[in-house]
C-alpha positions in Angstrom: 45.0 -6.6 13.0 43.3 -7.3 9.7 40.7 -10.1 9.4 38.5 -11.4 6.6 34.9 -12.0 7.4 31.6 -12.8 5.7 29.1 -10.0 5.1 26.7 -11.8 7.4 29.2 -11.5 10.2 29.7 -7.7 9.8 28.5 -5.7 12.8 28.1 -2.0 13.6 31.4 -0.7 15.1 33.6 -2.7 12.8 36.1 -0.8 10.6 36.0 -2.0 7.0 39.4 -1.9 5.4 38.6 -3.4 2.0 36.0 -5.4 0.0 37.4 -8.8 -0.7 34.5 -10.5 -2.6 31.3 -9.3 -4.2 28.8 -10.7 -6.7 28.9 -9.3 -10.2 31.1 -6.6 -11.6 29.8 -3.7 -9.6 33.0 -2.5 -8.0 32.3 -1.4 -4.5 35.0 0.7 -2.9 34.4 1.3 0.8 36.6 2.0 3.8 35.6 3.2 7.2 33.5 2.5 10.3 30.2 0.7 10.0 27.9 2.9 11.9 24.5 1.1 11.7 22.7 -2.1 10.6 21.3 -0.1 7.7 24.8 0.4 6.4 25.3 -3.3 6.4 22.0 -3.8 4.6 23.1 -1.4 1.9 26.4 -3.3 1.4 24.4 -6.5 1.1 22.1 -4.9 -1.5 25.2 -3.9 -3.5 26.4 -7.5 -3.6 29.2 -7.4 -1.1 30.0 -10.9 0.2 33.3 -10.8 2.0 35.3 -8.0 3.6 38.5 -7.3 5.3 38.1 -5.5 8.7 40.7 -3.9 10.9 40.1 -5.1 14.4 42.5 -2.5 15.9 40.4 0.3 14.5 37.0 -1.3 15.3 34.9 -0.3 18.2 32.9 -3.4 19.1 31.9 -5.0 22.4 34.1 -8.2 22.5 31.6 -9.8 24.9 29.0 -9.7 22.2 31.1 -10.6 19.2 34.4 -12.4 18.8 36.3 -13.4 15.6 37.6 -16.9 15.5 40.5 -18.2 13.5 38.4 -19.0 10.5 37.2 -15.4 10.2 33.7 -16.2 11.4 32.0 -14.0 14.0 30.3 -15.8 16.9 27.4 -13.6 17.9 24.8 -13.8 20.6 21.3 -14.4 19.3 19.3 -11.3 18.9 15.7 -10.8 18.1 16.2 -7.3 16.9 15.4 -7.0 13.2 17.4 -4.9 10.8 15.5 -1.7 10.1 14.4 -1.0 6.6 16.4 1.5 4.6 15.0 5.0 4.6 13.9 6.6 1.4 17.1 8.6 1.2 19.3 5.5 1.9 17.4 3.6 -0.8 17.9 6.3 -3.3 21.6 6.7 -2.6 22.2 2.9 -2.9 20.0 2.6 -5.9 21.7 5.5 -7.7 25.1 3.8 -7.4 23.7 0.5 -8.5 21.8 2.1 -11.5 24.8 4.0 -12.8 27.2 1.1 -12.5 24.7 -1.2 -14.1 24.4 1.2 -17.1 28.2 1.0 -17.4 28.2 -2.8 -17.4 25.3 -3.0 -19.9 26.9 -0.4 -22.1 30.1 -2.5 -22.4 28.1 -5.6 -23.2 26.1 -3.8 -25.9 29.2 -2.2 -27.5 30.8 -5.6 -27.8 27.7 -6.9 -29.5 27.7 -3.9 -31.9 31.3 -4.7 -32.7 30.2 -8.2 -33.7 32.0 -9.7 -30.7 30.7 -12.5 -28.5 31.0 -11.3 -24.9 30.3 -13.7 -22.0 26.9 -13.5 -20.4 28.5 -13.7 -16.9 28.4 -10.0 -16.3 24.7 -9.8 -17.3 23.8 -12.7 -15.1 25.6 -11.2 -12.1 23.9 -7.8 -12.8 20.5 -9.4 -12.9 21.2 -11.1 -9.5 22.2 -7.7 -8.1 19.0 -6.2 -9.3 16.9 -9.0 -7.7 18.6 -8.4 -4.3 18.3 -4.7 -4.6 14.6 -4.7 -5.5 14.1 -6.4 -2.1 16.3 -4.0 -0.2 15.5 -0.7 -1.9 12.3 -1.0 -4.1 11.4 2.7 -3.8 14.9 3.8 -4.7 15.0 1.7 -7.9 11.5 2.7 -8.8 12.5 6.4 -8.6 15.6 5.9 -10.7 13.7 3.9 -13.3 11.3 6.8 -13.7 13.7 9.6 -13.6 17.2 8.6 -14.6 17.1 9.7 -18.2 20.5 10.0 -19.8 19.3 10.0 -23.4 20.7 6.5 -23.9 17.3 4.9 -24.4 18.3 1.3 -25.3 20.5 1.0 -22.2 18.1 2.6 -19.8 15.2 0.6 -21.3 16.9 -2.7 -20.8 17.8 -1.9 -17.2 14.3 -0.5 -16.4 12.6 -3.6 -17.9 14.8 -5.8 -15.7 13.8 -3.8 -12.6 10.1 -3.8 -13.4 10.0 -7.4 -14.4 11.8 -8.4 -11.2 9.3 -6.4 -9.2 6.4 -7.9 -11.2 7.6 -11.4 -10.7 8.2 -11.0 -7.0 4.7 -9.4 -6.6 3.3 -12.5 -8.3 5.2 -14.8 -5.9 7.0 -16.6 -8.7 9.7 -19.1 -7.9 13.3 -18.0 -7.4 14.4 -19.7 -10.7 11.6 -17.9 -12.6 12.6 -14.5 -11.0 16.2 -15.0 -12.0 15.3 -15.8 -15.6 12.8 -13.0 -15.9 15.2 -10.4 -14.5 18.0 -11.5 -16.9 15.6 -11.5 -19.8 14.7 -7.9 -19.1 18.4 -7.0 -19.7 18.6 -9.1 -22.9 15.3 -9.0 -24.7 16.2 -6.0 -26.9 19.8 -6.9 -27.6 18.9 -7.4 -31.2 18.5 -3.6 -31.5 22.3 -3.3 -31.2 22.5 -4.6 -34.7 19.8 -2.3 -36.2 20.9 0.4 -38.8 21.7 3.9 -37.3 19.0 5.5 -39.5 16.5 3.5 -37.5 17.9 3.7 -33.9 18.7 7.4 -34.2 15.7 8.5 -36.2 14.0 11.7 -35.0 10.9 10.9 -37.0 8.3 8.3 -36.8 9.5 5.1 -38.6 8.3 4.2 -42.0 6.5 1.0 -42.7 9.7 -0.4 -44.3 11.7 0.6 -41.2 9.2 -0.9 -38.9 9.5 -4.2 -40.8 13.2 -4.2 -40.3 12.8 -3.5 -36.5 10.7 -6.7 -36.2 13.8 -8.7 -37.1 15.5 -7.6 -33.8 13.9 -10.6 -31.9 15.5 -13.1 -34.3 18.8 -11.3 -34.3 18.7 -11.0 -30.5 18.1 -14.7 -30.0 21.0 -15.5 -32.4 23.3 -13.1 -30.6 22.5 -14.6 -27.2 22.9 -18.2 -28.5 26.5 -17.2 -29.6 27.3 -15.7 -26.2 26.3 -18.6 -24.0 23.5 -20.7 -22.6 20.3 -19.2 -21.1 17.1 -20.7 -19.8 14.1 -21.4 -21.9 12.3 -18.5 -20.2 15.0 -16.1 -21.3 14.8 -17.3 -24.8 11.0 -17.2 -24.8 11.0 -13.5 -23.6 13.6 -12.4 -26.1 11.8 -13.9 -29.0 8.1 -13.4 -28.0 7.9 -10.1 -26.0 6.2 -8.4 -29.0 3.6 -11.1 -29.4 0.1 -10.2 -28.3 -2.8 -12.4 -27.1 -5.1 -11.2 -29.9 -2.7 -12.3 -32.6 -1.6 -8.8 -33.6 2.0 -9.1 -32.5 5.2 -10.4 -34.1 7.2 -12.4 -35.2 4.6 -15.2 -35.5 1.3 -13.6 -34.8 0.7 -16.0 -31.9 -2.7 -16.2 -30.3 -4.0 -16.3 -26.7 -3.1 -20.0 -26.3 0.4 -19.8 -27.6 1.8 -16.7 -25.7 3.4 -17.7 -22.4 2.8 -15.9 -19.2 6.4 -14.8 -19.3 6.1 -13.2 -22.7 2.8 -11.5 -21.6 4.5 -10.0 -18.6 7.4 -8.8 -20.7 5.1 -7.3 -23.2 3.4 -5.2 -20.5 6.7 -4.0 -19.0 8.3 -3.4 -22.3 5.4 -1.2 -23.5 5.0 0.6 -20.2 8.6 1.7 -20.0 8.6 2.7 -23.7 5.5 4.9 -23.1 6.9 6.7 -20.1 10.3 7.3 -21.8 11.1 10.4 -23.8 12.1 9.4 -27.3 13.6 11.3 -30.2 10.3 11.0 -32.1 7.7 11.2 -29.3 6.9 12.7 -25.9 6.8 10.6 -22.8 3.4 9.8 -21.2 2.8 10.2 -17.5 2.9 6.8 -15.7 -0.8 6.9 -14.9 -1.7 7.6 -18.5 0.5 4.8 -19.7 -1.1 2.4 -17.3 -4.6 3.6 -18.4 -3.6 2.8 -22.0 -2.5 -0.7 -21.1 -5.9 -1.3 -19.4 -7.8 -0.2 -22.5 -5.8 -2.4 -24.9 -7.2 -5.9 -25.4 -4.0 -7.1 -27.0 -2.5 -7.3 -23.5 -3.5 -9.8 -20.8 -5.8 -7.6 -18.7 -5.6 -9.8 -15.6 -1.8 -9.4 -15.7 -2.1 -5.6 -16.4 -4.2 -5.3 -13.3 -1.6 -7.2 -11.3 1.1 -4.9 -12.7 -0.8 -1.8 -11.6 -1.2 -3.3 -8.2 2.6 -3.9 -8.2 3.8 -0.4 -9.2 0.8 1.5 -7.9 -1.8 3.7 -9.6 0.7 6.6 -9.1 4.1 4.8 -9.3 6.9 5.8 -7.0 8.8 8.6 -8.8 5.7 10.0 -10.5 5.2 13.7 -10.6 1.7 14.7 -9.5 -0.4 17.9 -9.1 -2.1 18.3 -5.8 -5.3 20.2 -5.0 -3.4 22.6 -2.7 -1.6 24.1 -5.7 1.7 22.2 -5.3 3.6 19.7 -7.4 4.9 16.6 -5.6 6.8 13.4 -6.3 5.4 10.1 -5.1 8.0 8.6 -2.8 6.1 5.7 -1.3 3.1 3.7 -2.4 0.0 2.7 -0.4 -1.3 -0.8 -1.1 -4.4 -0.2 1.1 -5.4 3.0 -0.5 -3.6 3.3 -3.8 -4.9 6.7 -4.6 -3.3 8.1 -1.4 0.5 7.4 -1.6 3.1 9.3 0.4 4.4 12.3 -1.6 6.9 15.1 -1.2 5.9 18.6 -2.3 8.6 20.9 -3.7 7.0 23.4 -6.2 4.3 26.1 -5.9 2.4 26.2 -9.2 0.9 29.7 -8.8 4.2 31.4 -8.1 6.2 29.1 -10.3 8.9 28.7 -7.6 10.4 25.9 -5.7 9.2 25.6 -2.2 10.4 23.9 1.0 10.3 20.2 0.6 7.5 18.7 2.7 6.5 15.0 3.0 2.8 14.2 3.2 1.1 10.9 3.8 -2.1 11.5 1.7 -4.0 8.8 3.6 -3.7 11.1 6.6 -4.3 14.4 4.9 -7.1 16.4 3.3 -4.7 17.0 0.4 -5.5 14.9 -2.7 -3.9 14.2 -6.1 -5.7 16.0 -8.9 -3.7 14.5 -11.8 -0.4 13.0 -12.9 1.7 15.5 -14.9 4.8 15.7 -16.9 7.7 17.9 -15.7 8.0 19.5 -19.2 4.5 21.1 -18.6 6.1 23.3 -15.9 9.5 23.7 -17.5 11.1 21.5 -14.8 14.3 19.5 -15.2 13.0 17.0 -12.6 15.9 14.6 -12.9 18.5 17.2 -12.0 16.4 18.8 -9.3 15.7 15.4 -7.8 19.3 14.4 -7.6 20.8 17.7 -6.5 18.2 19.0 -4.1 15.2 16.8 -3.5 17.1 13.6 -2.5 18.6 15.4 0.4 15.2 15.9 2.0 13.9 12.4 1.8 
């Protein structure tokens, strides 16, 4: 017997036959037994809203749950909370979201490049999925934003900015309306780059002054493109146009000063610059996250109070960072520590002296004599960290 139910009525033991309704365009294909509350949480994080279950193949206690004619499940009240997703579960769910999001964003950008006027609906739905997912799997998304490097900078940068801005806004306890606008703005603030000449976007050398001047026009172009595609909030428009403004008047397009630059544009400036610094580009090497954060702290053109809050949000050693330990091992930061930021939880995987991979071991540095010596780049040790992380390391989380 097939029955449609709301995701909130899904219980462990039910057999899912099909996904009926979901937010956004992230096509979720699932069929099988729901084994745990964590599985339900992952489905919610992916935007699943309604499902079709097969009661004949479900294994549920009918005394605890029954399905009425409307498809709603009547459940006894329970004080048991849904357990948080494990690091591995977060990474698995985040990986699927990230890859599908790149596909959606790629289609949107390609239509803009073709001088088309695509609807903003897919971008809005994607931003809402990111907001939900940052709550359910923050560590997973943080890892992916640090490591998932496909070489398609503009696509990854837009997605990473949306993730970091969402995390930043939630950390600052901003309103839901502000969070939704800020998340969407992260996806859209560099859309003007889709109309930049190839000799600029694909340059392997540092841009000339003339080329840099052309790049500054991407904020005007971006705002014009979005205005053609549909309506957006004033916050989104502000971030698209002003995320390169600086509080000391050194930014563009209007060289605004401290009074004129909104808090939204200031937040976007920090996130935009941070992700650019930690990303490998054709013409420059990536910085380690801690080095990038240090640069932001030393630059008076950024709002230093907000920079401090951003560091509190992502951590001194952000999740996904590669660090060198004083025991001669390399490790990846897998969980932050708000109480003692210099002592996150890490997973070791590489012996520096022997230059060999070692057994993966998770260490809570707040409960260990082991300490972080420095933040390092994988290239320093000839590591393809992204491939290793996905193929081997993720299985040990």
